[in-house]
MARSETI-67808 format. One record per residue (C-alpha): x, y, z. Coordinates in steps of 0.25 Angstrom, whole numbers, plus 5000, padded with zeros to 4 digits. Example, Ala and Ser with C-alpha at 12.3 -4.5 7.8 and 13.67 -1.06 7.14 Angstrom:
# MARSETI-67808
504949825031
505549965029
This chain:
# MARSETI-67808
506049384798
505249264797
504149214807
505049114814
506149224817
505049324822
504449214831
505849184837
506149334839
504849354846
505149234855
506549274858
506049414863
504849354871
505649244879
506249344889
504849414891
504249274893
505349234903
505249364910
503749344912
503649194914
505049154917
504849094930
503848994924
504948954913
505848894924
505648784934
505048834947
505448784960
504348724969
504448764984
503548704995
503448715010
502648745022
502548875030
502248865045
502248955057
503248955068
502348855075
502348765063
500948795059
500748805043
500448935038
499448945027
499349065017
500849105018
501249185006
502449134999
503049204987
504349204979
505049334980
505049424968
504149324961
502649324959
502549184965
501849154978
500949054986
500349034999
500448915009
499248825010
498448785023
499648695027
500648805025
501148735012
501648805000
502248774986
502848884977
503648884965
504848974964
505749014952
507148974957
507948944970
508249084972
506749114974
506349174988
505049134995
504349235003
503449185014
502449275021
501249275030
500549375039
501049365053
502349295049
503749335045
503949325030
505049235025
505949235013
506549105009
507549074997
507148944990
508548894986
508548744985
507348724994
506048664989
505348655002
505348775010
504548775024
504448905031
504148945045
503549085046
503649155060
502549245066
503049385065
502749525068
502749555053
501649655055
502649745062
503549745050
502449775040
502749895032
501750005034
501650125024
501550255031
501650395026
502850415017
503450285021
503250145028
503550085041
503549955048
502349935056
503149905068
503750045066
502450125065
502250235075
500850275070
499550215069
499450145056
498550035051
498649945039
497649875030
498149775020
497749735006
496949615010
496049695019
495949805008
495449704998
494649615008
493349655000
492949724987
492949874989
492949994980
493950074988
495150034998
494550135008
493350045011
494249925014
494849995026
493549995034
493749925047
495149885044
495949985052
495650045066
495350195066
495050195051
493550225047
493150195033
491750225028
491050235015
490350365013
489150295006
488950155011
489150055000
489150154988
490050114977
491250204977
490750274990
491850364997
492550305009
492850385021
494150345029
494350405043
495550375052
495250405066
494050485064
493850625057
494850725060
494150845054
492850905052
492950985039
494150905033
494150765028
494450665038
494750555028
496050485029
497050515017
497550405008
498950385004
499150284992
500550244990
501050384995
500050464988
499250544998
497750564995
497850464984
496650374979
496650224983
496750114973
495849994973
495949904986
496549794978
497749884975
498149914989
499249844997
498949905011
498350025018
498950095030
498150195038
498950295046
498150345058
498950425068
499750555066
501050485067
500650405054
499850525047
500550655051
501550635039
500350665030
500050795038
498750855034
498350725027
498450645039
497450685049
496450585045
497350465043
498150415031
497850295023
499050245016
498850145004
499850064998
499550004985
500049864980
501349854973
502049744964
503049644969
504249594962
504049464954
503149424942
501849494939
500749464949
499249474945
498149484955
496749484951
495649514961
494149514958
492849514966
491349524964
490449574975
488949594976
488349704986
487049724992
486649835002
486849795017
485549855022
484249925018
483250005026
481849945030
480950045024
479350055023
478749975012
477650045003
476450005013
477250045025
477650175018
476250205014
475750195028
476850285034
476550395023
475050385025
475250425040
475750555036
474950575023
473650495024
473350515009
474650445004
474350334994
475450224994
476050184981
475850054975
477350004975
478249944986
479649974983
480849944991
481750054986
483049994993
482849874985
482649954972
484050014973
484849914982
485449804973
486549704973
487849774969
489149714964
490649744964
491649684954
493049714958
494249664950
495749694951
496949644944
498349684948
499749654942
500949664950
502449624950
503849674949
505249654945
506549694953
506349844952
504949864949
503549824954
502149854949
500649834952
499549864943
498149844946
496749864940
495449864947
493949864943
492849884953
491449884949
490349904960
488849904957
488249964969
487149904978
486250024975
485650044962
486450154953
487750144961
489150084957
490650104955
491550054944
493050074946
494350044938
495650064944
497150034942
498350034951
499750034947
501050034955
502450024950
503750034958
505150034951
506550024958
507450104948
508650074958
508950044972
508750194975
507550234966
506150174966
504950234958
503550194957
502150234953
500750194957
499450234950
497950224952
496950244941
495450234944
494050254937
492850244946
491450264941
490350264951
488850274950
488150324962
486750304967
486350434974
486550414989
486850495002
486150624995
486350755003
484850785000
483750694996
482650784993
481850794980
482650724969
483850704978
483750574985
484750464984
484550324981
484650264995
483850375002
482750364991
482650214993
482350245008
481450365006
480650334993
479250284994
479150134994
477750134988
478350194974
478950104963
480150144955
479250204944
477850264943
476750234934
477350324923
478750254924
479350364931
480250354944
479350364956
479450474966
479150454981
477750474986
478250554998
479350645001
480350714992
480350684977
481550594976
481850484965
481550344969
482750264972
482750184959
482750314951
483850374960
484750254957
484450234942
484150374937
485150474945
486550454938
487750474946
489150434941
490550464946
491750434938
493150454945
494450434938
495750424947
497250424943
498250424954
499750404953
500950414962
502450394958
503650394967
505150384967
505850334979
507350364979
508350314989
509350424991
510350345000
510250245011
509050275020
508550405012
507550395001
506650494994
505250464988
504450554979
503050534975
502050604965
500650564966
499450614957
498050584958
496850634949
495450604951
494350644941
492850624946
491650644938
490250634944
488950654937
487550644942
486250654934
484750664938
483950624926
482550674923
482050534929
482450584943
481750694952
482950784952
483150774937
481650774933
481350914936
482650974929
482850894917
483950804923
485150854932
486550814930
487950854936
489350824934
490550844944
491950824940
493150824950
494650814947
495550794958
497050784957
498150754968
499650774966
500550734977
502050734978
502850674989
504350684992
505050625004
506350575009
506450455018
507650425027
507850295035
509050255043
509050125052
510050145064
510550045073
509450075084
508350145076
507750175062
507550315057
506750365045
506350495041
505450545030
505350695024
504550735012
503750845005
502350824999
501550904989
500050874985
499150954976
497650924975
496650974965
495150954964
494351004952
492750994952
491751034942
490251014944
489151034935
487651004935
486451034926
484951004924
483951004913
484450904902
483650864889
483950714892
484450624904
485250534895
486550624896
486550614911
487550714917
488350714904
487550834898
487650944908
487851044897
486451004892
485851044905
484751154905
485151204919
486651214924
486451184939
487851194944
489251204940
490451214949
491951194948
492951184959
494451174961
495251134973
496751134974
497651104986
499151084989
499851015000
501351025003
501950945014
503250915021
503350795029
504250705037
504350585046
505450525056
505350385061
506350335072
506350195076
507250155088
507550005089
506249975082
505550005095
505450155097
504750225085
504650375083
503950445071
503850595068
503050645056
502850785051
502150855039
501950995035
500851015025
500551145018
499151155011
498651255001
497251245007
497751335019
498151475019
499551525021
499351535036
499251385039
499651325026
500551225033
500251115043
501251035051
500850895056
501850815064
501750685072
502550595080
502450455085
503250355094
503050205095
503750095104
503849955099
503749905114
503649765109
505049765104
505549795118
506349695125
505249665136
504249625124
505149585113
505049435116
503649435121
502849315115
501549405117
501949545112
502449545098
502249695096
501949815105
502149955100
501650085106
501350215097
501150355100
500950465090
500550615089
500450705077
499650805069
498950795056
498250895048
497050915039
496851025029
495351025031
494951125020
494851135005
495751214996
495551364998
494751335011
495551445018
495051555008
493851635008
492751584999
491751654990
490351604984
489651644971
488451734973
487551814964
487551964967
486852084962
487552204957
486952314949
485652234949
486252114942
486651974947
488151954947
489051844952
489751874964
490551804976
490351814991
491251785002
490851645008
491951605017
493051675024
494551635022
495351585033
496951595032
497151535045
496551395043
497551285046
497651135046
496751045054
497650965063
497450835070
498350795082
498350645084
498950565096
499050415094
499450305103
499450165099
499950025101
500349905092
500349765099
500649625094
500449505101
500849355099
501749385087
500749485082
499549385081
498849495089
499149645085
498449765091
498549905087
497850015096
497850165095
497350285102
497250415095
496850555098
496650655087
496250805088
496050885075
496251035078
496051165069
494751105062
494351185050
492951225053
492051335049
491851445060
490551515059
490651665056
489651775059
488551785049
488951935047
490251885040
489451895027
489951765022
488951665016
489651555024
489951625037
491051525042
492551525041
493451405041
494351405053
495151305062
494251285073
493951155079
494551015083
494150875085
494650745091
494750595087
495250495097
495150345098
495850215098
496050105088
496349955090
496749855079
496949705083
497449605074
497549455078
498049325071
497049235078
497449105070
498649075062
499048945055
498148875045
496948955049
497149105052
496349205058
496749355059
495849465065
496049615064
495149705073
495149855073
494449955082
494350105082
493650205091
493750355088
493150475095
492950605088
492650735095
492550885091
493350965100
493151105095
492251185085
492151325081
491651405093
491251275099
489951275091
489251155085
489351135070
488151075063
487751085048
489151055044
489050915037
487750935029
487350795035
485850795032
485150755019
484650895014
483250855011
483050815026
483250955030
484050925043
485250985050
486550915050
486650795059
488150805063
488650915072
490050955077
490050985092
491251005101
491450875110
490650785100
491150695089
491150755074
489750735068
488950695080
487450695077
486550815082
485050815083
483850785092
483650665101
482550585096
481550545108
480550455101
479150485097
478150575104
476950505110
475550555113
475550635126
477050675125
477550815127
477950865114
479150955113
478951075105
479951105094
479951165080
480251045072
479750935082
478450855083
477450875094
476550755092
476450605095
477250525086
478250635083
479750635085
480150665099
481550735102
482250755115
482250895122
483650895126
483751035132
482451015140
481851145135
480551085131
480651105116
481451045105
482451125097
483851125092
484351135106
483950985108
484850935098
486050855103
487150755099
486350625094
487350545088
488850515085
489250455072
490650415077
490750265080
491250215094
492250125087
492450055073
493049915071
493449805061
493649655063
494349575052
494549425053
495349345043
495449195042
496249105033
496248955032
496948885020
496548965008
495349025014
495249165020
494149235027
494049385031
492949435040
492949585043
491949665052
492049815054
491049915061
490850035070
490150045084
489450175088
489350285078
487950345076
487250365062
486250465058
485250415048
484650525039
483950415031
483150365043
482850505047
482250535033
481450405033
481050385047
480650525051
479350475045
478850605038
478250535027
479250585017
479950455014
479950305016
480350265030
481050145037
480150035044
480450105057
479250195052
478350075055
478550095070
478150245069
477350305079
475850305079
474650295089
474750145088
476250145089
476750245099
477850175105
478950205095
480150295092
479750315077
478850445075
477550445068
477450475053
477350625052
477850745045
479050795054
480350865053
481650775052
482550795064
483950755067
483850665079
484350545086
483350465080
484150455067
485450415074
485850275074
487050185079
487950155067
488650045074
488949925065
489849805063
489949755048
490549625042
491349705032
491949585025
492049435025
492949365015
493149225012
494249185002
495049064997
496449064991
496748944983
497948864985
499248864978
499048734970
497848794963
498548924961
499748854954
498748794944
498048924942
499348994941
498949094952
499649144964
498349174971
496849144970
495849184980
494349184980
493449254991
492049294994
491749405004
490649495009
490649635014
489649705023
488949575025
488449605039
488249735047
487849745061
487149875065
485949935071
486050055061
484650065054
485250135041
485750065029
487150055035
487950125046
489150155037
488750275030
489150425028
488150525023
488650665019
490050635021
490550685008
491450805012
492550825023
491650885034
490450805031
491250675032
491750715045
490450755051
489350675044
489550545051
488550425052
487550495043
486650405034
485750455023
485550385009
486850315010
487250195000
487050065008
488149975012
488349855004
488549705007
489549634997
489849494993
491149474986
491749354978
493249384974
494449324968
495949354970
496949294960
498449314958
499449264947
């Protein structure tokens, strides 16, 4: 075959492919122009106009004008705009198409995803709130959880460690419903319960299910609320390419005002007159706080044909933290595909893969004694009269207090790295058996592998005396879920009926291995040479497995679209319980009345919607780890025959009668729309009581147990409150202005505890080196985690009567405390409730403006009330001379400065008191974004369908009287019980950060 024949053969085979890919561009396009106006004739800018089944689209300009090219006369134009009814128009012979959009109640027809199905928003009987894609990607964020903050009433979102890259995010819906168990909401991603969330850019919408009517179908998973995440899917038409990129700089939002070297020297010399001040004057905060950066890039390919659609996305997120030695790098991909094999059978798959690498500066340490201080607490404590290195070139040690590494050494020498690999997939088949009846089966699999390594080299205090110390922990977690359910729907002449019934099986497994050693020949191998350690310090391996089998069902009955009835029920069987109470039953019921559709309101010009909702139901919580009902034993060393032998001793008694924690929830709500829904109001009142709390009941010391308690169902607590969401379309037309406001108020109370006794020392809340009792206490009639201690009453003056007490001062300038029981002395009986960490209410205010191609978003969120307990200030400002102090020390008591509440510099015992309790109220400008979307004429020249540039700022301004770094902190909240009890505590936390962002959104 000669070259010409070969060329013709290749060309012949390539032509169909070329036509398939670029066919619409080979033939003449039809140009359509027109104007889009509202009912009152006002042009509407920003209307989305697309060609059905084609990747062709545009938007109207400031005057409501548009121009678009379509393939042929059979093309169908789709016109859509928020707050107006969509329109479809076939082109035909028309070349100029003017469109009038009517204001609508479109939000009522919005489809909302609920458990095992979907419902029109108008038909919902439960309390459900939605967050859309534009809010989720309003600013660069490492996780989608962070973007929910302030967006939904009743939903509390807080970072566990300020602005730390990759910090855990805690989400609570209507408060904490347990003490020992997790109170965090459960995530459902495309039907996969307990799944990991994809990158924010890959999420289409989020629904938060709040009341029992909405959550009971998830049974034991639903007590804390359910967050349903729907990922993006492809649409029919040619391939669409979306590219989103942004770059941010970050700085800490606040620092503490500390003593400089001269002031520090004067302060220490009051306690130790022989102290010689060092020659340096170091601002340790300035040493470790720096300008951080975030680079966030995402590219997505999507499209589809008649029977298939696809979405493929890749994201790279790289954050260099604002604290030296901290950062996060993450690669991820998301893949969704759906195939219609026939009119009856549809199958699909979604997959998520991710690798995250995090370098962590040591913060929020559980103890900060010799060699154990974290970077932030060390920056506050460390002597400012010391430099980074001494005359010998070694890292300096503090001139007072415990031997700790200086902040620079802490952030540059201690190496901590965490690598997390995740793979998650969920496949489904949806079969239509006959008209009205379908069957859906899903199979999900999630596997996580995490490796965390830490190394203290010989250049650190901890590593110097032992030849270096290293540790590695590996964790593998797997989650398998099978869901199988039937759905039946039947539209009668006067009603709509639907029913769902199904079976679920889920198995979770966690494997953990931890090893640590010390005494290495060289620091160079870090934690990758544990077999070379001279001393094996610790080795542990653990396995946890659990299974959950469930039967569930739901019935919806809608009469005349006005009277709505919903029943849900789920029966869960868990392997974590003994046979006596292995199964739990969780039903719920709800009714709703669309009063706005009644004849007496149907033609109202004022009221466009008015719906009442009432629900009641039960949800559950397993509240114990696998094998938690069994007796436990501990390893001991015993002597038999004069020799040491390994043995075991009974540590904890079994309890075969343990049962599920159960939350009973009542909810009444109303949805009101006024003036064609230009004003929308949602209000809810709820009352939740959790019974059969799983708590440890003390046993007699004579029981012979090393831990004389038994886990029992003894206790109850209550959460009740109300929520309001208000949405307004303030201005429409050329200039638009929309406002969304949410308000939440929750009241938490402990109703019952074992034997009615207070419970303290349950949360391990205090930094160990401070040698303090726990601050939070559980007491009947009080909120969970209120603060317990002494009432600070200022400073003793000369001539005062000094109250006796074992640990209390009896001298002028000493700390003075209130004698609450009036017995003339200070002791433990004078302790009382000194603070409540629960806020009076939380809020979010979001304003969006648009004019021509410009858009502006301004978002505030905050909390009012809610106390904070600051261990950092307790450590610094007790003024014992063991660390630096804040500039409050300049107002300390002395003979020449007696009129003050700050005690003198002296050796004294640290005491939990109201002195360290502060108001944690704040209002924060969370985000402000200014964007510009380029007009159609430029896009045509650039062969783009969208081009938007924006600048934004996050956490720009915070209004607060809190004297710590930031009121949004969670110290020692790393376990289920601690996360429920240790609220508002602050010690050594990573500071919050202020960000400035430049971003670009491009579509082809």
